[in-house]
C-alpha positions in Angstrom: -11.1 -13.2 10.1 -10.1 -14.4 6.7 -10.4 -12.4 3.5 -11.0 -13.7 0.0 -8.8 -11.9 -2.6 -9.8 -11.6 -6.2 -6.2 -11.7 -7.3 -5.0 -15.1 -8.5 -1.7 -16.2 -7.1 0.6 -18.9 -8.5 2.3 -19.8 -5.2 1.5 -20.4 -1.6 4.3 -17.9 -0.7 2.6 -15.1 -2.7 -0.7 -15.8 -0.9 0.9 -15.7 2.5 2.7 -12.5 1.6 -0.5 -10.8 0.5 -2.2 -12.0 3.7 0.5 -10.7 6.0 0.6 -7.4 4.2 -3.1 -7.0 4.6 -2.9 -7.9 8.3 -0.1 -5.4 8.8 -2.3 -2.7 7.2 -5.2 -3.6 9.5 -2.9 -3.7 12.5 -1.5 -0.3 11.7 -5.0 1.1 11.5 -6.0 -0.3 14.9 -2.7 0.9 16.4 -3.4 4.4 15.1 -6.9 4.5 16.5 -5.8 3.2 19.9 -2.9 5.7 20.0 -5.3 8.6 19.3 -8.1 7.5 21.7 -6.0 6.5 24.7 -3.0 8.8 24.0 -0.5 6.0 24.6 2.1 4.4 22.3 1.2 0.8 21.4 3.9 -1.2 19.6 3.0 -3.1 16.4 4.7 -6.6 16.3 4.2 -9.2 13.7 4.8 -12.9 14.4 5.0 -15.5 11.6 5.4 -19.2 11.7 6.3 -19.7 8.0 10.0 -20.2 7.4 9.7 -19.6 3.7 7.9 -16.3 4.3 10.6 -15.3 6.8 13.3 -16.1 4.3 11.5 -14.1 1.7 11.4 -11.1 4.0 15.0 -11.4 5.0 16.4 -12.0 1.4 14.8 -9.7 -1.2 15.9 -11.8 -4.3 13.5 -14.7 -3.6 10.6 -13.3 -5.7 10.4 -11.7 -9.2 6.9 -10.2 -9.2 6.9 -6.5 -8.8 3.8 -6.4 -6.5 5.3 -8.9 -4.2 8.6 -7.0 -4.1 6.7 -3.9 -3.1 4.9 -5.7 -0.3 8.2 -7.2 0.9 9.9 -3.8 1.0 6.8 -2.4 2.8 7.0 -5.1 5.5 10.7 -4.7 6.1 
């Protein structure tokens, strides 16, 4: 399911980063619900196919925007 954000981004990398952060939030929510209902521990794993996004997550100095830096730290 895709989501349209009202925030204007200036790069594709920023858009991908906001998308994966939103997906991680939703995945965490689903994980918590499953853990409480079934009383089992379910791992949360993220797979990405973007090399630029992977480099951004590995190396913190690739972006200057504060909101993006917060999302990168959150995903690490």
